[in-house]
C-alpha positions in Angstrom: 0.0 0.0 -0.1 2.8 2.4 0.8 4.6 1.8 -2.5 1.2 2.2 -4.3 0.6 5.5 -2.4 4.1 6.7 -3.4 3.5 5.8 -7.0 0.1 7.8 -7.0 1.8 10.7 -5.4 4.4 10.8 -7.9 1.6 10.9 -10.6 0.0 13.9 -8.6 -3.0 11.7 -7.8 -3.3 13.0 -4.3 -6.7 11.8 -3.3 -5.8 8.3 -4.4 -2.4 8.5 -2.7 -4.1 9.6 0.5 -6.5 6.6 0.2 -3.6 4.1 0.0 -1.8 5.7 3.0 -5.1 5.5 5.0 -5.5 1.8 4.1 -1.9 1.2 5.3 -2.7 3.0 8.5 -5.6 0.9 9.0 -3.4 -2.1 8.9 -0.5 -0.5 10.9 -1.7 2.6 12.7 1.3 3.0 14.9 4.0 3.8 12.2 5.1 7.3 11.6 5.9 6.5 8.0 2.4 6.5 6.7 1.4 9.6 8.6 4.4 11.4 7.3 3.7 10.3 3.8 0.2 11.8 4.1 1.8 15.1 5.4 4.0 15.1 2.2 0.9 14.8 0.0 -1.0 17.4 1.9 2.1 19.8 1.4 2.0 19.1 -2.3 -1.7 20.0 -2.4 -1.1 23.5 -1.4 -0.2 25.9 1.5 -3.7 25.7 2.8 -2.8 22.4 4.2 0.3 23.6 6.0 -1.5 23.9 9.4 -2.9 20.4 9.2 0.6 19.1 8.3 2.1 20.9 11.4 -0.8 19.8 13.6 -0.2 16.2 12.5 3.4 16.3 13.0 3.1 17.9 16.5 0.6 15.2 17.5 2.9 12.5 16.1 5.9 13.8 18.1 4.0 14.0 21.3 2.7 10.4 20.9 6.1 9.0 19.8 6.7 7.0 22.9 3.3 5.5 23.2 3.5 4.6 19.4 6.8 2.9 20.0 5.5 1.0 22.9 2.7 -0.4 20.8 4.8 -1.0 17.7 8.6 -1.1 18.4 10.3 0.8 15.7 7.0 2.5 14.6 8.4 5.7 16.0 12.2 5.2 15.6 14.6 8.0 16.0 15.0 7.9 12.1 11.1 8.2 11.5 10.8 11.0 14.2 13.7 12.8 12.5 11.8 12.7 9.3 8.7 14.1 11.0 10.7 17.1 12.4 12.3 17.7 8.9 8.6 17.8 7.5 7.8 20.5 10.0 11.1 22.3 9.1 10.0 22.2 5.6 6.7 23.8 6.2 8.3 26.5 8.4 10.7 27.2 5.6 8.0 27.6 3.0 6.2 29.8 5.3 9.4 31.9 5.8 9.3 31.0 9.6 13.1 30.4 9.6 13.5 30.7 13.3 11.2 27.9 13.9 12.7 25.7 11.0 
């Protein structure tokens, strides 16, 4: 499902890509990868989605220990770093450099 979502995202079929990531999350809800991929799609869909991206990332960061306890590795340091990077990307696009 992740690979299919990635393929659809590259084709700019954003709604379909989000559907694939949602299906992946139904199977494995405690993995930051699928949430982060959804954030990437939202960013590509336009700046009106930036607040949703930041809120989702902040929620993921605050839940990382719970996620990791339910699914070891689901919120690994690498995946958490990618969530922070996604947030920094939004801040950069908004020219909020101090927060990036």
